[in-house]
Biopython code that builds the backbone (N, CA, C, O; Angstrom):
import numpy as np
from Bio.PDB.StructureBuilder import StructureBuilder

atoms = [
    (1, "MET", "N", (82.089, 118.885, 81.990)),
    (1, "MET", "CA", (81.484, 118.566, 83.469)),
    (1, "MET", "C", (82.415, 119.261, 84.143)),
    (1, "MET", "O", (83.635, 119.246, 83.974)),
    (2, "LYS", "N", (81.537, 120.097, 85.203)),
    (2, "LYS", "CA", (82.274, 120.779, 86.472)),
    (2, "LYS", "C", (81.836, 120.132, 87.695)),
    (2, "LYS", "O", (80.741, 119.662, 88.005)),
    (3, "PHE", "N", (83.327, 120.244, 88.544)),
    (3, "PHE", "CA", (82.996, 119.646, 89.937)),
    (3, "PHE", "C", (83.820, 120.200, 90.804)),
    (3, "PHE", "O", (84.475, 121.111, 90.298)),
    (4, "LEU", "N", (84.079, 119.961, 92.133)),
    (4, "LEU", "CA", (84.765, 120.422, 93.215)),
    (4, "LEU", "C", (85.432, 119.110, 93.382)),
    (4, "LEU", "O", (84.841, 118.037, 93.260)),
    (5, "HIS", "N", (86.825, 119.253, 93.697)),
    (5, "HIS", "CA", (87.448, 117.850, 94.259)),
    (5, "HIS", "C", (88.602, 118.250, 94.945)),
    (5, "HIS", "O", (89.326, 119.139, 94.496)),
    (6, "GLN", "N", (88.856, 117.606, 96.102)),
    (6, "GLN", "CA", (90.012, 117.366, 97.019)),
    (6, "GLN", "C", (90.680, 116.431, 97.087)),
    (6, "GLN", "O", (90.109, 115.422, 97.500)),
    (7, "PRO", "N", (92.311, 116.295, 96.692)),
    (7, "PRO", "CA", (93.011, 114.564, 97.164)),
    (7, "PRO", "C", (93.330, 114.513, 98.111)),
    (7, "PRO", "O", (93.939, 115.516, 98.483)),
    (8, "PHE", "N", (93.183, 113.479, 99.050)),
    (8, "PHE", "CA", (93.622, 113.241, 100.112)),
    (8, "PHE", "C", (94.990, 111.754, 100.263)),
    (8, "PHE", "O", (95.007, 110.767, 99.528)),
    (9, "THR", "N", (95.665, 111.947, 101.043)),
    (9, "THR", "CA", (96.358, 110.692, 101.024)),
    (9, "THR", "C", (96.351, 109.566, 102.068)),
    (9, "THR", "O", (97.269, 109.286, 102.840)),
    (10, "ALA", "N", (95.274, 109.029, 101.967)),
    (10, "ALA", "CA", (94.905, 108.169, 102.969)),
    (10, "ALA", "C", (95.472, 106.764, 103.031)),
    (10, "ALA", "O", (96.079, 106.086, 102.203)),
    (11, "LYS", "N", (95.024, 106.511, 104.457)),
    (11, "LYS", "CA", (95.345, 104.468, 105.099)),
    (11, "LYS", "C", (94.150, 104.665, 104.853)),
    (11, "LYS", "O", (93.396, 105.638, 104.843)),
    (12, "ALA", "N", (94.040, 102.963, 104.535)),
    (12, "ALA", "CA", (92.699, 101.921, 104.663)),
    (12, "ALA", "C", (92.334, 102.480, 106.634)),
    (12, "ALA", "O", (93.045, 102.639, 107.627)),
    (13, "LYS", "N", (91.017, 102.591, 106.364)),
    (13, "LYS", "CA", (89.823, 102.491, 107.434)),
    (13, "LYS", "C", (89.862, 103.557, 107.942)),
    (13, "LYS", "O", (89.149, 103.738, 108.929)),
    (14, "GLU", "N", (91.077, 105.110, 107.233)),
    (14, "GLU", "CA", (90.100, 106.476, 107.469)),
    (14, "GLU", "C", (89.276, 106.623, 106.979)),
    (14, "GLU", "O", (88.916, 105.965, 106.003)),
    (15, "ARG", "N", (88.536, 107.770, 107.612)),
    (15, "ARG", "CA", (87.543, 108.547, 106.921)),
    (15, "ARG", "C", (87.456, 109.512, 105.776)),
    (15, "ARG", "O", (88.558, 110.053, 105.874)),
    (16, "ILE", "N", (86.940, 110.006, 104.885)),
    (16, "ILE", "CA", (86.800, 111.406, 104.610)),
    (16, "ILE", "C", (85.456, 111.627, 104.378)),
    (16, "ILE", "O", (84.687, 110.982, 103.665)),
    (17, "VAL", "N", (85.229, 112.729, 105.139)),
    (17, "VAL", "CA", (83.723, 113.289, 105.424)),
    (17, "VAL", "C", (83.410, 114.225, 104.381)),
    (17, "VAL", "O", (84.261, 115.112, 104.326)),
    (18, "VAL", "N", (82.277, 114.369, 103.339)),
    (18, "VAL", "CA", (82.069, 115.801, 102.765)),
    (18, "VAL", "C", (81.364, 116.474, 102.642)),
    (18, "VAL", "O", (80.304, 115.938, 102.319)),
    (19, "ASP", "N", (81.304, 117.623, 102.729)),
    (19, "ASP", "CA", (79.862, 118.544, 103.305)),
    (19, "ASP", "C", (79.473, 119.530, 102.048)),
    (19, "ASP", "O", (80.268, 120.289, 101.494)),
    (20, "PHE", "N", (78.257, 119.384, 101.756)),
    (20, "PHE", "CA", (78.160, 119.652, 100.835)),
    (20, "PHE", "C", (76.615, 120.838, 100.840)),
    (20, "PHE", "O", (75.801, 120.504, 101.700)),
    (21, "ASP", "N", (76.280, 121.857, 100.162)),
    (21, "ASP", "CA", (75.221, 122.023, 100.722)),
    (21, "ASP", "C", (73.659, 122.238, 99.563)),
    (21, "ASP", "O", (72.632, 122.755, 100.003)),
    (22, "LYS", "N", (73.754, 121.825, 98.352)),
    (22, "LYS", "CA", (72.691, 121.022, 97.940)),
    (22, "LYS", "C", (73.026, 119.856, 97.419)),
    (22, "LYS", "O", (74.143, 119.482, 97.064)),
    (23, "PRO", "N", (71.791, 119.169, 97.377)),
    (23, "PRO", "CA", (71.771, 117.329, 96.625)),
    (23, "PRO", "C", (72.733, 117.460, 95.659)),
    (23, "PRO", "O", (73.172, 118.520, 95.214)),
    (24, "THR", "N", (73.013, 116.457, 95.380)),
    (24, "THR", "CA", (74.358, 116.427, 94.394)),
    (24, "THR", "C", (75.133, 115.238, 94.343)),
    (24, "THR", "O", (75.330, 114.707, 95.436)),
    (25, "LYS", "N", (75.635, 114.674, 93.312)),
    (25, "LYS", "CA", (76.541, 113.801, 93.018)),
    (25, "LYS", "C", (77.863, 113.752, 93.519)),
    (25, "LYS", "O", (78.835, 114.273, 92.971)),
    (26, "VAL", "N", (77.873, 112.988, 94.776)),
    (26, "VAL", "CA", (79.213, 112.615, 95.703)),
    (26, "VAL", "C", (79.810, 111.405, 95.521)),
    (26, "VAL", "O", (79.145, 110.373, 95.607)),
    (27, "LEU", "N", (81.108, 111.394, 95.255)),
    (27, "LEU", "CA", (81.889, 110.333, 94.710)),
    (27, "LEU", "C", (83.826, 110.098, 95.768)),
    (27, "LEU", "O", (84.616, 110.968, 96.133)),
    (28, "LEU", "N", (83.873, 109.011, 95.868)),
    (28, "LEU", "CA", (84.991, 108.784, 96.084)),
    (28, "LEU", "C", (85.888, 107.784, 95.170)),
    (28, "LEU", "O", (85.678, 106.572, 95.116)),
    (29, "ILE", "N", (86.866, 108.423, 94.494)),
    (29, "ILE", "CA", (87.770, 108.498, 93.554)),
    (29, "ILE", "C", (88.921, 107.979, 93.915)),
    (29, "ILE", "O", (89.653, 108.780, 94.497)),
    (30, "HIS", "N", (89.666, 106.079, 93.661)),
    (30, "HIS", "CA", (91.463, 106.169, 93.793)),
    (30, "HIS", "C", (91.880, 107.373, 92.427)),
    (30, "HIS", "O", (91.393, 107.720, 91.352)),
    (31, "THR", "N", (93.030, 107.684, 93.242)),
    (31, "THR", "CA", (93.826, 107.922, 92.075)),
    (31, "THR", "C", (93.940, 107.504, 90.294)),
    (31, "THR", "O", (93.920, 108.224, 89.296)),
    (32, "SER", "N", (94.076, 105.885, 90.485)),
    (32, "SER", "CA", (94.435, 105.355, 89.404)),
    (32, "SER", "C", (92.960, 105.661, 88.264)),
    (32, "SER", "O", (93.005, 105.773, 87.039)),
    (33, "GLN", "N", (91.678, 105.740, 89.207)),
    (33, "GLN", "CA", (90.621, 106.225, 88.236)),
    (33, "GLN", "C", (90.208, 107.676, 87.682)),
    (33, "GLN", "O", (89.388, 107.985, 86.818)),
    (34, "PHE", "N", (91.082, 108.478, 88.498)),
    (34, "PHE", "CA", (90.628, 110.194, 88.440)),
    (34, "PHE", "C", (90.626, 110.370, 87.063)),
    (34, "PHE", "O", (89.584, 110.774, 86.547)),
    (35, "ALA", "N", (91.749, 110.106, 86.264)),
    (35, "ALA", "CA", (92.201, 110.098, 85.203)),
    (35, "ALA", "C", (90.648, 110.181, 83.696)),
    (35, "ALA", "O", (90.237, 111.136, 83.037)),
    (36, "LYS", "N", (90.209, 108.606, 83.715)),
    (36, "LYS", "CA", (89.421, 108.302, 83.313)),
    (36, "LYS", "C", (87.983, 108.971, 83.908)),
    (36, "LYS", "O", (86.902, 109.050, 83.325)),
    (37, "TYR", "N", (88.246, 109.304, 84.901)),
    (37, "TYR", "CA", (86.734, 109.984, 85.658)),
    (37, "TYR", "C", (86.894, 111.411, 84.720)),
    (37, "TYR", "O", (85.786, 111.837, 84.392)),
    (38, "LYS", "N", (87.889, 112.130, 84.283)),
    (38, "LYS", "CA", (88.066, 113.307, 84.027)),
    (38, "LYS", "C", (88.115, 113.272, 82.242)),
    (38, "LYS", "O", (87.533, 114.159, 81.619)),
    (39, "GLY", "N", (88.507, 112.693, 81.864)),
    (39, "GLY", "CA", (88.490, 112.346, 80.418)),
    (39, "GLY", "C", (86.895, 111.327, 80.005)),
    (39, "GLY", "O", (86.703, 111.073, 78.816)),
    (40, "GLY", "N", (86.168, 110.971, 80.752)),
    (40, "GLY", "CA", (84.438, 110.711, 80.697)),
    (40, "GLY", "C", (84.373, 109.148, 80.294)),
    (40, "GLY", "O", (83.367, 108.590, 79.854)),
    (41, "ARG", "N", (85.353, 108.674, 80.472)),
    (41, "ARG", "CA", (85.427, 107.311, 80.142)),
    (41, "ARG", "C", (84.438, 106.424, 81.286)),
    (41, "ARG", "O", (83.676, 107.028, 82.041)),
    (42, "THR", "N", (84.544, 105.174, 81.295)),
    (42, "THR", "CA", (84.272, 104.085, 82.389)),
    (42, "THR", "C", (85.726, 104.439, 83.570)),
    (42, "THR", "O", (86.912, 104.684, 83.347)),
    (43, "TYR", "N", (85.029, 104.331, 84.676)),
    (43, "TYR", "CA", (85.649, 104.416, 86.061)),
    (43, "TYR", "C", (84.933, 103.377, 87.104)),
    (43, "TYR", "O", (83.992, 102.590, 87.001)),
    (44, "GLN", "N", (85.850, 103.757, 88.180)),
    (44, "GLN", "CA", (85.160, 102.791, 89.752)),
    (44, "GLN", "C", (84.691, 104.004, 90.493)),
    (44, "GLN", "O", (84.721, 105.110, 89.954)),
    (45, "TYR", "N", (84.415, 103.890, 91.276)),
    (45, "TYR", "CA", (84.291, 104.871, 92.441)),
    (45, "TYR", "C", (83.179, 104.212, 93.541)),
    (45, "TYR", "O", (82.385, 103.309, 93.279)),
    (46, "HIS", "N", (83.329, 104.875, 94.780)),
    (46, "HIS", "CA", (82.296, 105.283, 95.764)),
    (46, "HIS", "C", (81.799, 106.022, 95.866)),
    (46, "HIS", "O", (82.263, 107.162, 95.870)),
    (47, "GLY", "N", (79.933, 105.558, 96.073)),
    (47, "GLY", "CA", (78.880, 106.979, 95.988)),
    (47, "GLY", "C", (78.093, 106.975, 95.432)),
    (47, "GLY", "O", (77.355, 106.069, 95.044)),
    (48, "GLY", "N", (78.114, 108.316, 95.246)),
    (48, "GLY", "CA", (76.362, 108.302, 94.074)),
    (48, "GLY", "C", (76.114, 109.541, 94.687)),
    (48, "GLY", "O", (76.808, 110.304, 95.359)),
    (49, "HIS", "N", (74.387, 109.558, 94.096)),
    (49, "HIS", "CA", (73.561, 110.688, 94.010)),
    (49, "HIS", "C", (73.489, 110.635, 95.962)),
    (49, "HIS", "O", (73.394, 109.584, 96.596)),
    (50, "ALA", "N", (73.557, 111.903, 96.530)),
    (50, "ALA", "CA", (73.310, 112.298, 98.131)),
    (50, "ALA", "C", (72.288, 113.387, 98.082)),
    (50, "ALA", "O", (72.246, 114.432, 97.432)),
    (51, "GLU", "N", (71.315, 112.744, 99.125)),
    (51, "GLU", "CA", (70.514, 114.115, 99.046)),
    (51, "GLU", "C", (70.624, 114.927, 100.347)),
    (51, "GLU", "O", (70.226, 116.084, 100.480)),
    (52, "THR", "N", (71.395, 113.941, 101.582)),
    (52, "THR", "CA", (72.036, 115.215, 102.633)),
    (52, "THR", "C", (73.066, 115.151, 103.041)),
    (52, "THR", "O", (73.635, 114.075, 102.859)),
    (53, "SER", "N", (73.775, 116.176, 103.741)),
    (53, "SER", "CA", (75.048, 116.444, 103.773)),
    (53, "SER", "C", (75.009, 116.455, 105.832)),
    (53, "SER", "O", (74.023, 116.688, 106.531)),
    (54, "PRO", "N", (76.485, 116.108, 106.318)),
    (54, "PRO", "CA", (77.836, 115.489, 105.239)),
    (54, "PRO", "C", (77.993, 113.890, 104.883)),
    (54, "PRO", "O", (77.598, 113.185, 105.812)),
    (55, "THR", "N", (78.339, 113.376, 104.077)),
    (55, "THR", "CA", (78.487, 112.001, 103.360)),
    (55, "THR", "C", (79.657, 111.636, 103.837)),
    (55, "THR", "O", (80.568, 112.437, 104.046)),
    (56, "GLU", "N", (79.736, 110.251, 104.072)),
    (56, "GLU", "CA", (81.307, 109.664, 105.141)),
    (56, "GLU", "C", (81.739, 108.497, 103.859)),
    (56, "GLU", "O", (80.980, 107.938, 103.067)),
    (57, "PHE", "N", (82.652, 108.425, 103.944)),
    (57, "PHE", "CA", (83.485, 106.724, 103.145)),
    (57, "PHE", "C", (84.718, 106.478, 103.974)),
    (57, "PHE", "O", (85.729, 107.089, 104.320)),
    (58, "THR", "N", (84.297, 105.587, 104.091)),
    (58, "THR", "CA", (85.595, 104.402, 104.979)),
    (58, "THR", "C", (86.744, 104.551, 103.451)),
    (58, "THR", "O", (86.208, 104.282, 102.377)),
    (59, "VAL", "N", (88.032, 104.908, 103.430)),
    (59, "VAL", "CA", (88.757, 104.174, 102.680)),
    (59, "VAL", "C", (88.999, 103.264, 102.406)),
    (59, "VAL", "O", (90.159, 103.355, 102.808)),
    (60, "PRO", "N", (88.931, 101.904, 101.861)),
    (60, "PRO", "CA", (89.309, 100.790, 101.489)),
    (60, "PRO", "C", (90.443, 100.072, 101.631)),
    (60, "PRO", "O", (90.606, 99.050, 102.299)),
    (61, "PHE", "N", (91.644, 100.992, 100.598)),
    (61, "PHE", "CA", (92.767, 100.624, 101.030)),
    (61, "PHE", "C", (93.851, 102.015, 100.464)),
    (61, "PHE", "O", (93.694, 102.801, 99.530)),
    (62, "ASP", "N", (94.740, 101.910, 101.279)),
    (62, "ASP", "CA", (96.070, 102.989, 101.064)),
    (62, "ASP", "C", (95.929, 103.544, 100.053)),
    (62, "ASP", "O", (95.170, 102.946, 99.289)),
    (63, "GLY", "N", (96.468, 104.763, 99.560)),
    (63, "GLY", "CA", (96.153, 105.641, 98.364)),
    (63, "GLY", "C", (96.146, 106.984, 98.325)),
    (63, "GLY", "O", (95.935, 107.689, 99.312)),
    (64, "VAL", "N", (96.367, 107.383, 97.226)),
    (64, "VAL", "CA", (95.646, 109.187, 97.491)),
    (64, "VAL", "C", (94.568, 108.666, 96.181)),
    (64, "VAL", "O", (94.636, 108.129, 95.076)),
    (65, "TRP", "N", (93.231, 109.404, 97.445)),
    (65, "TRP", "CA", (91.693, 109.382, 97.307)),
    (65, "TRP", "C", (91.267, 110.927, 96.678)),
    (65, "TRP", "O", (91.895, 111.973, 96.844)),
    (66, "HIS", "N", (89.959, 110.722, 95.878)),
    (66, "HIS", "CA", (90.148, 112.066, 95.534)),
    (66, "HIS", "C", (87.976, 112.289, 95.796)),
    (66, "HIS", "O", (86.960, 111.795, 95.307)),
    (67, "ALA", "N", (88.251, 113.085, 96.602)),
    (67, "ALA", "CA", (86.376, 113.330, 97.028)),
    (67, "ALA", "C", (85.872, 114.388, 96.023)),
    (67, "ALA", "O", (86.185, 115.578, 96.011)),
    (68, "ILE", "N", (85.287, 113.936, 95.435)),
    (68, "ILE", "CA", (84.583, 114.403, 94.391)),
    (68, "ILE", "C", (82.960, 115.142, 94.493)),
    (68, "ILE", "O", (81.956, 114.474, 94.741)),
    (69, "ILE", "N", (82.945, 116.788, 94.224)),
    (69, "ILE", "CA", (81.035, 117.029, 94.520)),
    (69, "ILE", "C", (81.009, 117.568, 92.826)),
    (69, "ILE", "O", (81.747, 118.260, 92.124)),
    (70, "GLU", "N", (80.007, 116.989, 92.679)),
    (70, "GLU", "CA", (80.071, 117.560, 91.101)),
    (70, "GLU", "C", (78.743, 118.290, 90.972)),
    (70, "GLU", "O", (77.634, 117.885, 91.320)),
    (71, "LYS", "N", (79.136, 119.675, 90.290)),
    (71, "LYS", "CA", (78.557, 120.243, 90.376)),
    (71, "LYS", "C", (76.827, 120.783, 88.752)),
    (71, "LYS", "O", (76.517, 121.774, 88.091)),
    (72, "GLY", "N", (76.406, 119.599, 88.899)),
    (72, "GLY", "CA", (75.391, 119.452, 87.738)),
    (72, "GLY", "C", (76.235, 118.664, 86.585)),
    (72, "GLY", "O", (77.370, 118.200, 86.701)),
    (73, "THR", "N", (75.540, 118.642, 85.654)),
    (73, "THR", "CA", (75.876, 118.297, 84.066)),
    (73, "THR", "C", (76.360, 119.709, 83.206)),
    (73, "THR", "O", (76.635, 120.843, 83.596)),
    (74, "TYR", "N", (76.333, 119.182, 82.070)),
    (74, "TYR", "CA", (76.797, 120.581, 81.125)),
    (74, "TYR", "C", (75.473, 121.212, 80.727)),
    (74, "TYR", "O", (75.417, 122.426, 80.530)),
    (75, "HIS", "N", (74.559, 120.542, 80.620)),
    (75, "HIS", "CA", (73.190, 121.282, 80.281)),
    (75, "HIS", "C", (72.584, 121.549, 81.201)),
    (75, "HIS", "O", (71.512, 121.926, 80.728)),
    (76, "ASN", "N", (72.513, 121.633, 82.452)),
    (76, "ASN", "CA", (72.012, 121.660, 83.860)),
    (76, "ASN", "C", (72.871, 121.630, 85.081)),
    (76, "ASN", "O", (72.688, 120.781, 85.954)),
    (77, "PRO", "N", (73.975, 122.706, 85.176)),
    (77, "PRO", "CA", (74.734, 123.022, 86.005)),
    (77, "PRO", "C", (73.968, 123.653, 87.357)),
    (77, "PRO", "O", (73.038, 124.458, 87.331)),
    (78, "LEU", "N", (74.618, 123.060, 88.571)),
    (78, "LEU", "CA", (74.295, 123.633, 89.773)),
    (78, "LEU", "C", (74.836, 124.682, 90.413)),
    (78, "LEU", "O", (75.621, 124.930, 89.498)),
    (79, "ASN", "N", (75.058, 125.432, 91.135)),
    (79, "ASN", "CA", (75.739, 126.071, 92.382)),
    (79, "ASN", "C", (75.922, 125.209, 93.125)),
    (79, "ASN", "O", (74.806, 124.820, 93.471)),
    (80, "VAL", "N", (76.709, 124.615, 93.632)),
    (80, "VAL", "CA", (76.748, 123.632, 94.518)),
    (80, "VAL", "C", (78.544, 124.217, 95.319)),
    (80, "VAL", "O", (79.487, 124.740, 94.725)),
    (81, "SER", "N", (78.465, 123.977, 96.290)),
    (81, "SER", "CA", (79.498, 124.616, 97.075)),
    (81, "SER", "C", (79.683, 123.175, 98.133)),
    (81, "SER", "O", (78.876, 122.249, 98.211)),
    (82, "GLY", "N", (81.268, 123.344, 99.053)),
    (82, "GLY", "CA", (81.289, 122.314, 99.443)),
    (82, "GLY", "C", (82.854, 121.628, 99.966)),
    (82, "GLY", "O", (83.798, 122.115, 99.345)),
    (83, "LYS", "N", (83.202, 120.674, 100.917)),
    (83, "LYS", "CA", (84.277, 120.668, 101.350)),
    (83, "LYS", "C", (84.305, 118.973, 101.832)),
    (83, "LYS", "O", (83.349, 118.197, 101.847)),
    (84, "ALA", "N", (85.508, 118.746, 102.150)),
    (84, "ALA", "CA", (85.652, 117.577, 102.235)),
    (84, "ALA", "C", (87.142, 117.688, 103.423)),
    (84, "ALA", "O", (88.002, 118.564, 103.329)),
    (85, "LYS", "N", (87.135, 116.846, 104.228)),
    (85, "LYS", "CA", (88.073, 116.187, 105.571)),
    (85, "LYS", "C", (88.270, 114.842, 105.480)),
    (85, "LYS", "O", (87.492, 113.947, 105.150)),
    (86, "LEU", "N", (89.526, 114.815, 105.848)),
    (86, "LEU", "CA", (90.342, 113.460, 106.651)),
    (86, "LEU", "C", (90.069, 113.344, 107.724)),
    (86, "LEU", "O", (90.374, 114.240, 108.512)),
    (87, "ILE", "N", (89.369, 112.155, 108.170)),
    (87, "ILE", "CA", (89.514, 111.898, 109.960)),
    (87, "ILE", "C", (90.102, 110.793, 109.831)),
    (87, "ILE", "O", (89.760, 109.911, 109.043)),
    (88, "LYS", "N", (91.164, 110.745, 110.700)),
    (88, "LYS", "CA", (92.116, 110.058, 111.227)),
    (88, "LYS", "C", (91.432, 109.091, 112.448)),
    (88, "LYS", "O", (90.751, 109.518, 113.381)),
    (89, "PRO", "N", (91.795, 107.677, 112.190)),
    (89, "PRO", "CA", (90.975, 107.239, 113.172)),
    (89, "PRO", "C", (91.970, 107.873, 114.747)),
    (89, "PRO", "O", (93.072, 108.413, 114.653)),
    (90, "ARG", "N", (91.457, 107.699, 115.675)),
    (90, "ARG", "CA", (92.048, 107.620, 117.350)),
    (90, "ARG", "C", (91.823, 106.233, 117.865)),
    (90, "ARG", "O", (91.123, 105.290, 117.493)),
    (91, "TYR", "N", (92.730, 106.452, 118.935)),
    (91, "TYR", "CA", (93.422, 105.078, 119.279)),
    (91, "TYR", "C", (93.164, 105.662, 120.684)),
    (91, "TYR", "O", (92.987, 106.875, 120.802)),
    (92, "SER", "N", (93.134, 104.774, 121.838)),
    (92, "SER", "CA", (92.733, 104.819, 123.145)),
    (92, "SER", "C", (93.723, 104.869, 123.896)),
    (92, "SER", "O", (93.740, 104.562, 125.088)),
    (93, "THR", "N", (94.842, 105.361, 123.076)),
    (93, "THR", "CA", (96.086, 104.921, 124.373)),
    (93, "THR", "C", (96.910, 106.757, 124.173)),
    (93, "THR", "O", (96.751, 107.587, 123.277)),
    (94, "LEU", "N", (97.852, 106.806, 125.563)),
    (94, "LEU", "CA", (98.727, 108.150, 125.861)),
    (94, "LEU", "C", (99.237, 108.387, 124.314)),
    (94, "LEU", "O", (98.812, 109.302, 123.609)),
    (95, "ASN", "N", (99.661, 107.967, 124.134)),
    (95, "ASN", "CA", (100.799, 107.884, 122.811)),
    (95, "ASN", "C", (100.184, 108.072, 121.108)),
    (95, "ASN", "O", (100.775, 108.524, 120.127)),
    (96, "GLY", "N", (98.933, 107.590, 121.219)),
    (96, "GLY", "CA", (97.983, 108.008, 119.776)),
    (96, "GLY", "C", (98.388, 106.884, 118.731)),
    (96, "GLY", "O", (98.080, 106.922, 117.540)),
    (97, "ALA", "N", (99.070, 105.950, 119.298)),
    (97, "ALA", "CA", (100.041, 104.672, 118.592)),
    (97, "ALA", "C", (99.242, 103.452, 118.632)),
    (97, "ALA", "O", (98.871, 103.185, 119.775)),
    (98, "GLU", "N", (98.900, 102.706, 117.818)),
    (98, "GLU", "CA", (97.999, 101.629, 118.072)),
    (98, "GLU", "C", (99.117, 100.652, 118.811)),
    (98, "GLU", "O", (100.338, 100.663, 118.655)),
    (99, "GLN", "N", (98.451, 99.955, 119.513)),
    (99, "GLN", "CA", (99.178, 99.013, 120.795)),
    (99, "GLN", "C", (98.950, 97.687, 120.426)),
    (99, "GLN", "O", (97.887, 97.190, 120.054)),
    (100, "ASN", "N", (100.292, 97.036, 120.592)),
    (100, "ASN", "CA", (100.236, 95.165, 120.715)),
    (100, "ASN", "C", (99.705, 94.441, 121.875)),
    (100, "ASN", "O", (100.261, 94.667, 122.950)),
    (101, "GLU", "N", (98.847, 93.712, 121.853)),
    (101, "GLU", "CA", (98.604, 92.839, 122.823)),
    (101, "GLU", "C", (99.971, 91.884, 123.313)),
    (101, "GLU", "O", (99.933, 90.695, 122.997)),
    (102, "THR", "N", (100.805, 92.236, 123.843)),
    (102, "THR", "CA", (102.038, 91.672, 124.237)),
    (102, "THR", "C", (102.061, 91.580, 125.552)),
    (102, "THR", "O", (102.783, 90.635, 125.869)),
    (103, "HIS", "N", (101.570, 92.165, 126.544)),
    (103, "HIS", "CA", (101.685, 92.057, 127.955)),
    (103, "HIS", "C", (101.086, 90.166, 128.265)),
    (103, "HIS", "O", (100.338, 89.422, 127.631)),
    (104, "GLN", "N", (101.681, 90.046, 129.219)),
    (104, "GLN", "CA", (101.184, 88.677, 129.896)),
    (104, "GLN", "C", (100.795, 89.535, 131.307)),
    (104, "GLN", "O", (101.259, 90.618, 131.666)),
    (105, "LYS", "N", (99.650, 88.568, 132.080)),
    (105, "LYS", "CA", (99.219, 88.626, 132.812)),
    (105, "LYS", "C", (99.623, 87.949, 134.300)),
    (105, "LYS", "O", (99.346, 86.790, 134.609)),
    (106, "ILE", "N", (100.393, 88.989, 135.229)),
    (106, "ILE", "CA", (101.015, 88.777, 136.150)),
    (106, "ILE", "C", (100.186, 88.013, 137.636)),
    (106, "ILE", "O", (99.031, 88.278, 137.969)),
    (107, "GLU", "N", (101.070, 87.084, 138.331)),
    (107, "GLU", "CA", (100.336, 86.216, 139.467)),
    (107, "GLU", "C", (99.946, 87.528, 140.113)),
    (107, "GLU", "O", (100.563, 88.589, 140.016)),
    (108, "GLU", "N", (99.009, 87.336, 140.680)),
    (108, "GLU", "CA", (97.794, 88.179, 141.805)),
    (108, "GLU", "C", (98.858, 87.742, 143.125)),
    (108, "GLU", "O", (99.191, 86.586, 143.388)),
    (109, "TYR", "N", (99.301, 89.017, 143.889)),
    (109, "TYR", "CA", (99.892, 88.899, 145.476)),
    (109, "TYR", "C", (98.965, 89.476, 146.329)),
    (109, "TYR", "O", (98.131, 90.319, 145.998)),
    (110, "ASP", "N", (99.138, 88.965, 147.529)),
    (110, "ASP", "CA", (98.452, 89.388, 148.939)),
    (110, "ASP", "C", (100.143, 90.567, 149.197)),
    (110, "ASP", "O", (101.363, 90.478, 149.329)),
    (111, "ASP", "N", (98.989, 91.598, 149.125)),
    (111, "ASP", "CA", (99.827, 92.757, 149.725)),
    (111, "ASP", "C", (99.658, 93.272, 150.890)),
    (111, "ASP", "O", (100.296, 94.309, 151.070)),
    (112, "THR", "N", (98.769, 92.771, 152.088)),
    (112, "THR", "CA", (98.121, 92.802, 153.227)),
    (112, "THR", "C", (99.645, 92.319, 154.427)),
    (112, "THR", "O", (100.232, 91.270, 154.164)),
    (113, "LEU", "N", (99.928, 92.820, 155.145)),
    (113, "LEU", "CA", (100.661, 93.251, 156.339)),
    (113, "LEU", "C", (100.361, 92.232, 157.473)),
    (113, "LEU", "O", (99.359, 92.573, 158.102)),
    (114, "GLU", "N", (100.998, 90.943, 157.978)),
    (114, "GLU", "CA", (101.106, 90.414, 158.792)),
    (114, "GLU", "C", (101.607, 91.010, 159.954)),
    (114, "GLU", "O", (101.743, 90.343, 160.979)),
]
sb = StructureBuilder()
sb.init_structure("model")
sb.init_model(0)
sb.init_chain("A")
sb.init_seg("    ")
for serial, (resi, resn, name, xyz) in enumerate(atoms, 1):
    if name == "N":
        sb.init_residue(resn, " ", resi, " ")
    sb.init_atom(name, np.array(xyz, "f"), 0.0, 1.0, " ", f" {name:<3s}", serial, name[0])
structure = sb.get_structure()
């Protein structure tokens, strides 16, 4: 079996987006399952046959994940090209870090002059 693959070190809730030019099987496999996949054994994966590009996956937990684009089967190869990229979440803060809700409401005051 021929395939394209790109490993990513990703955290939970980050997204991996896979672009491809023909309908094919697109998978996201954790590194603990990747050797099983390459060896033709039973493995766990996310994804499956995809007709339209791009396909987007949300990483379920931290670790090394492999985005895979299959290039058909041994007897029916496909000339497929593609790429994958990791998209980290964007936070609505100035420094890009997630903020804790530790602030407390202050008492309102009257700032008019008498």
